[in-house]
N, CA, C and O of each residue as an XYZ file, in Angstrom:
404
protein
N     -13.238    -51.376     48.084
C     -13.618    -50.166     48.780
C     -13.597    -49.002     47.794
O     -12.672    -48.865     46.992
N     -14.619    -48.178     47.867
C     -14.703    -47.017     46.984
C     -15.092    -45.790     47.800
O     -15.809    -45.895     48.795
N     -14.616    -44.641     47.372
C     -15.012    -43.376     47.981
C     -16.019    -42.699     47.073
O     -15.762    -42.499     45.886
N     -17.154    -42.350     47.627
C     -18.199    -41.660     46.894
C     -18.205    -40.211     47.350
O     -18.510    -39.925     48.508
N     -17.868    -39.290     46.447
C     -17.818    -37.874     46.818
C     -19.227    -37.307     46.892
O     -20.051    -37.533     46.006
N     -19.488    -36.572     47.957
C     -20.792    -35.982     48.211
C     -20.734    -34.491     47.886
O     -19.818    -33.800     48.332
N     -21.699    -33.988     47.115
C     -21.678    -32.567     46.766
C     -22.040    -31.690     47.962
O     -22.900    -32.050     48.767
N     -21.388    -30.550     48.071
C     -21.767    -29.554     49.077
C     -21.872    -28.203     48.390
O     -21.331    -27.995     47.303
N     -22.572    -27.297     49.039
C     -22.726    -25.951     48.485
C     -22.461    -24.939     49.597
O     -23.153    -24.947     50.615
N     -21.474    -24.073     49.414
C     -21.161    -23.101     50.465
C     -22.192    -21.982     50.603
O     -22.229    -21.304     51.629
N     -23.027    -21.783     49.584
C     -23.980    -20.673     49.620
C     -25.380    -21.142     49.995
O     -26.094    -20.447     50.718
N     -25.774    -22.301     49.514
C     -27.092    -22.839     49.854
C     -26.953    -24.345     50.050
O     -25.922    -24.931     49.720
N     -27.979    -24.951     50.580
C     -27.943    -26.389     50.814
C     -27.980    -27.181     49.525
O     -28.175    -26.636     48.438
N     -27.789    -28.470     49.673
C     -27.821    -29.371     48.529
C     -28.432    -30.695     48.971
O     -28.656    -30.918     50.161
N     -28.700    -31.568     48.011
C     -29.253    -32.867     48.359
C     -28.701    -33.914     47.405
O     -28.199    -33.595     46.327
N     -28.803    -35.172     47.826
C     -28.427    -36.303     46.990
C     -29.211    -37.518     47.465
O     -29.717    -37.532     48.587
N     -29.313    -38.530     46.624
C     -29.986    -39.773     46.986
C     -28.945    -40.824     47.324
O     -27.970    -41.013     46.597
N     -29.169    -41.508     48.446
C     -28.281    -42.603     48.839
C     -29.141    -43.810     49.184
O     -29.897    -43.792     50.155
N     -29.016    -44.851     48.382
C     -29.755    -46.104     48.554
C     -31.247    -45.862     48.767
O     -31.858    -46.441     49.666
N     -31.821    -45.006     47.936
C     -33.255    -44.759     47.945
C     -33.736    -43.701     48.927
O     -34.937    -43.447     49.010
N     -32.839    -43.087     49.663
C     -33.223    -42.044     50.625
C     -32.642    -40.715     50.187
O     -31.455    -40.626     49.874
N     -33.469    -39.684     50.162
C     -33.009    -38.342     49.825
C     -32.373    -37.721     51.068
O     -33.030    -37.542     52.094
N     -31.097    -37.400     50.959
C     -30.342    -36.783     52.042
C     -30.171    -35.303     51.705
O     -29.732    -34.963     50.606
N     -30.514    -34.430     52.636
C     -30.374    -32.991     52.436
C     -29.276    -32.465     53.352
O     -29.276    -32.730     54.554
N     -28.347    -31.723     52.775
C     -27.276    -31.084     53.533
C     -27.536    -29.587     53.549
O     -27.809    -28.989     52.508
N     -27.452    -28.988     54.713
C     -27.647    -27.542     54.811
C     -26.441    -26.819     54.237
O     -25.434    -27.431     53.880
N     -26.565    -25.536     54.162
C     -25.426    -24.696     53.794
C     -24.310    -24.927     54.807
O     -24.562    -24.976     56.011
N     -23.093    -25.067     54.328
C     -21.941    -25.167     55.226
C     -21.707    -23.789     55.822
O     -21.658    -22.790     55.104
N     -21.565    -23.744     57.136
C     -21.403    -22.447     57.786
C     -20.290    -22.507     58.829
O     -19.929    -23.573     59.327
N     -19.769    -21.347     59.134
C     -18.690    -21.230     60.105
C     -19.263    -21.216     61.516
O     -20.303    -20.609     61.769
N     -18.568    -21.894     62.437
C     -18.932    -21.843     63.842
C     -17.812    -21.130     64.589
O     -16.851    -21.773     65.010
N     -17.917    -19.814     64.762
C     -16.828    -19.041     65.367
C     -16.579    -19.368     66.828
O     -15.549    -18.974     67.376
N     -17.501    -20.082     67.477
C     -17.314    -20.447     68.873
C     -16.316    -21.589     69.034
O     -15.762    -21.781     70.116
N     -16.086    -22.345     67.967
C     -15.125    -23.451     68.027
C     -13.727    -23.010     67.611
O     -12.755    -23.247     68.328
N     -13.631    -22.367     66.452
C     -12.335    -21.914     65.929
C     -12.592    -21.047     64.707
O     -13.715    -20.978     64.208
N     -11.552    -20.394     64.233
C     -11.694    -19.533     63.064
C     -12.154    -20.330     61.848
O     -13.018    -19.875     61.098
N     -11.585    -21.510     61.650
C     -11.933    -22.338     60.497
C     -12.722    -23.573     60.913
O     -12.422    -24.682     60.469
N     -13.725    -23.389     61.757
C     -14.581    -24.490     62.187
C     -15.868    -24.454     61.372
O     -16.622    -23.483     61.428
N     -16.111    -25.512     60.620
C     -17.265    -25.565     59.722
C     -18.261    -26.588     60.224
O     -17.879    -27.643     60.731
N     -19.551    -26.275     60.081
C     -20.625    -27.175     60.495
C     -21.705    -27.202     59.428
O     -21.796    -26.305     58.590
N     -22.527    -28.255     59.473
C     -23.691    -28.354     58.595
C     -24.722    -29.239     59.267
O     -24.419    -29.932     60.238
N     -25.942    -29.215     58.749
C     -27.018    -30.072     59.220
C     -27.285    -31.133     58.153
O     -27.136    -30.876     56.959
N     -27.679    -32.319     58.594
C     -28.024    -33.415     57.691
C     -29.467    -33.811     57.987
O     -29.816    -34.070     59.139
N     -30.316    -33.859     56.940
C     -31.728    -34.194     57.122
C     -32.153    -35.267     56.132
O     -31.548    -35.422     55.071
N     -33.205    -36.010     56.490
C     -33.787    -37.021     55.623
C     -35.184    -37.349     56.136
O     -35.518    -37.039     57.280
N     -35.997    -37.975     55.293
C     -37.331    -38.422     55.698
C     -37.265    -39.890     56.089
O     -36.659    -40.709     55.398
N     -37.899    -40.204     57.208
C     -37.983    -41.588     57.667
C     -39.431    -41.834     58.071
O     -39.911    -41.285     59.063
N     -40.121    -42.662     57.295
C     -41.546    -42.941     57.522
C     -42.347    -41.638     57.599
O     -43.149    -41.448     58.514
N     -42.123    -40.748     56.634
C     -42.804    -39.455     56.508
C     -42.532    -38.484     57.662
O     -43.278    -37.523     57.849
N     -41.483    -38.725     58.423
C     -41.071    -37.827     59.497
C     -39.666    -37.328     59.175
O     -38.759    -38.121     58.924
N     -39.494    -36.001     59.184
C     -38.167    -35.465     58.901
C     -37.264    -35.634     60.107
O     -37.603    -35.234     61.221
N     -36.104    -36.235     59.866
C     -35.078    -36.413     60.891
C     -33.929    -35.470     60.557
O     -33.611    -35.273     59.384
N     -33.309    -34.892     61.567
C     -32.216    -33.948     61.349
C     -31.127    -34.164     62.384
O     -31.393    -34.348     63.572
N     -29.893    -34.136     61.898
C     -28.732    -34.070     62.771
C     -28.193    -32.662     62.593
O     -27.729    -32.309     61.509
N     -28.249    -31.866     63.626
C     -27.864    -30.465     63.520
C     -26.451    -30.190     64.004
O     -25.978    -30.797     64.964
N     -25.788    -29.269     63.327
C     -24.485    -28.803     63.769
C     -23.380    -29.834     63.737
O     -22.584    -29.918     64.672
N     -23.316    -30.619     62.676
C     -22.266    -31.626     62.542
C     -20.946    -30.920     62.236
O     -20.849    -30.183     61.254
N     -19.943    -31.141     63.064
C     -18.628    -30.517     62.871
C     -17.874    -31.201     61.738
O     -17.768    -32.427     61.701
N     -17.354    -30.403     60.819
C     -16.640    -30.930     59.659
C     -15.143    -30.947     59.934
O     -14.418    -30.020     59.572
N     -14.696    -32.016     60.580
C     -13.276    -32.185     60.909
C     -12.713    -33.370     60.129
O     -13.405    -34.361     59.896
N     -11.468    -33.253     59.735
C     -10.828    -34.292     58.915
C     -10.416    -35.496     59.737
O     -10.122    -35.392     60.928
N     -10.401    -36.645     59.070
C      -9.789    -37.838     59.634
C     -10.669    -38.728     60.474
O     -10.205    -39.771     60.933
N     -11.923    -38.364     60.700
C     -12.818    -39.194     61.501
C     -14.167    -39.323     60.789
O     -14.529    -38.490     59.958
N     -14.893    -40.373     61.131
C     -16.254    -40.539     60.640
C     -17.124    -39.557     61.423
O     -17.400    -39.782     62.602
N     -17.553    -38.482     60.787
C     -18.232    -37.400     61.500
C     -19.657    -37.744     61.914
O     -20.259    -36.996     62.685
N     -20.218    -38.852     61.429
C     -21.573    -39.235     61.836
C     -21.605    -40.568     62.578
O     -22.683    -41.129     62.775
N     -20.474    -41.079     62.986
C     -20.402    -42.378     63.644
C     -21.316    -42.458     64.870
O     -21.903    -43.509     65.128
N     -21.440    -41.390     65.609
C     -22.226    -41.413     66.841
C     -23.723    -41.247     66.610
O     -24.501    -41.303     67.562
N     -24.135    -41.043     65.365
C     -25.542    -40.811     65.054
C     -26.144    -41.993     64.298
O     -25.429    -42.806     63.712
N     -27.467    -42.068     64.326
C     -28.194    -43.036     63.519
C     -28.786    -42.294     62.332
O     -29.612    -41.396     62.496
N     -28.359    -42.673     61.145
C     -28.896    -42.060     59.926
C     -28.689    -43.030     58.772
O     -27.995    -44.035     58.931
N     -29.282    -42.746     57.607
C     -29.181    -43.670     56.476
C     -27.773    -43.817     55.889
O     -27.521    -44.762     55.142
N     -26.868    -42.917     56.205
C     -25.510    -43.000     55.664
C     -24.664    -43.919     56.545
O     -24.760    -43.855     57.771
N     -23.836    -44.774     55.935
C     -22.999    -45.676     56.738
C     -21.850    -44.946     57.433
O     -21.400    -45.366     58.499
N     -21.383    -43.868     56.837
C     -20.284    -43.082     57.381
C     -20.179    -41.798     56.567
O     -20.830    -41.670     55.530
N     -19.383    -40.866     57.016
C     -19.165    -39.621     56.289
C     -17.837    -39.039     56.745
O     -17.625    -38.798     57.934
N     -16.949    -38.819     55.790
C     -15.609    -38.331     56.080
C     -15.370    -36.985     55.407
O     -15.909    -36.707     54.336
N     -14.557    -36.157     56.049
C     -14.194    -34.840     55.535
C     -12.707    -34.839     55.222
O     -11.896    -35.343     55.999
N     -12.362    -34.271     54.084
C     -10.964    -34.055     53.736
C     -10.790    -32.630     53.244
O     -11.714    -32.035     52.688
N      -9.621    -32.099     53.450
C      -9.270    -30.803     52.896
C      -8.775    -31.024     51.473
O      -7.948    -31.904     51.235
N      -9.266    -30.243     50.538
C      -8.826    -30.368     49.146
C      -7.364    -29.961     48.993
O      -6.672    -30.459     48.105
N      -6.893    -29.067     49.847
C      -5.528    -28.554     49.732
C      -4.505    -29.352     50.526
O      -3.345    -29.446     50.123
N      -4.924    -29.931     51.661
C      -3.995    -30.675     52.498
C      -4.785    -31.710     53.288
O      -5.439    -31.369     54.273
N      -4.730    -32.957     52.871
C      -5.557    -34.002     53.475
C      -5.204    -34.296     54.931
O      -5.932    -35.032     55.598
N      -4.110    -33.741     55.435
C      -3.725    -33.957     56.829
C      -4.280    -32.883     57.770
O      -4.134    -32.994     58.988
N      -4.910    -31.854     57.219
C      -5.446    -30.757     58.022
C      -6.953    -30.631     57.827
O      -7.521    -31.167     56.876
N      -7.581    -29.913     58.744
C      -8.994    -29.590     58.574
C      -9.139    -28.547     57.467
O      -8.211    -27.776     57.221
N     -10.291    -28.517     56.801
C     -10.515    -27.512     55.759
C     -10.419    -26.089     56.319
O     -10.815    -25.831     57.456
N      -9.894    -25.182     55.512
C      -9.736    -23.789     55.954
C     -10.750    -22.848     55.318
O     -10.834    -21.681     55.701
N     -11.514    -23.338     54.357
C     -12.565    -22.533     53.726
C     -13.636    -23.477     53.201
O     -13.424    -24.688     53.134
N     -14.782    -22.925     52.831
C     -15.845    -23.783     52.301
C     -15.438    -24.427     50.983
O     -15.871    -25.539     50.681
N     -14.620    -23.752     50.201
C     -14.152    -24.309     48.928
C     -13.159    -25.456     49.144
O     -12.923    -26.249     48.232
N     -12.590    -25.544     50.320
C     -11.587    -26.543     50.663
C     -12.207    -27.846     51.184
O     -11.505    -28.847     51.325
N     -13.496    -27.844     51.468
C     -14.166    -28.997     52.081
C     -14.547    -30.028     51.023
O     -15.147    -29.700     50.000
N     -14.185    -31.279     51.294
C     -14.612    -32.419     50.472
C     -15.236    -33.459     51.394
O     -14.637    -33.860     52.391
N     -16.457    -33.895     51.046
C     -17.159    -34.924     51.822
C     -17.172    -36.229     51.055
O     -17.360    -36.235     49.839
N     -16.970    -37.348     51.761
C     -16.943    -38.669     51.133
C     -17.659    -39.699     51.984
O     -17.612    -39.651     53.213
N     -18.322    -40.628     51.317
C     -18.822    -41.853     51.947
C     -17.874    -42.965     51.524
O     -17.543    -43.093     50.345
N     -17.439    -43.766     52.484
C     -16.582    -44.905     52.175
C     -17.458    -46.129     52.054
O     -17.987    -46.628     53.047
N     -17.612    -46.619     50.812
C     -18.433    -47.810     50.566
C     -17.538    -49.038     50.572
O     -16.483    -49.062     49.939
N     -17.979    -50.051     51.297
C     -17.194    -51.292     51.403
C     -17.823    -52.368     50.561
O     -17.317    -53.489     50.512
């Protein structure tokens, strides 16, 4: 088992390739309706020349944040860089990982 760290950008979106598919992550943004330190982002990719998007994915620690969705990624986990037992408290504190088996 290996953890593959996924790049994020707090100011603008970013992208990476996973198994031949270009995955685009939106800018990480705060969702003040959930909590003071509630972070969300959108995940997009092309599938048969049609753009697919999962909007408003909540970045919470300890769970597979895309388990309920169908997308090219097998899973996606969030960890806090400062305290892996808590949710991230800032955009600089967010770490995204894919767990490859």
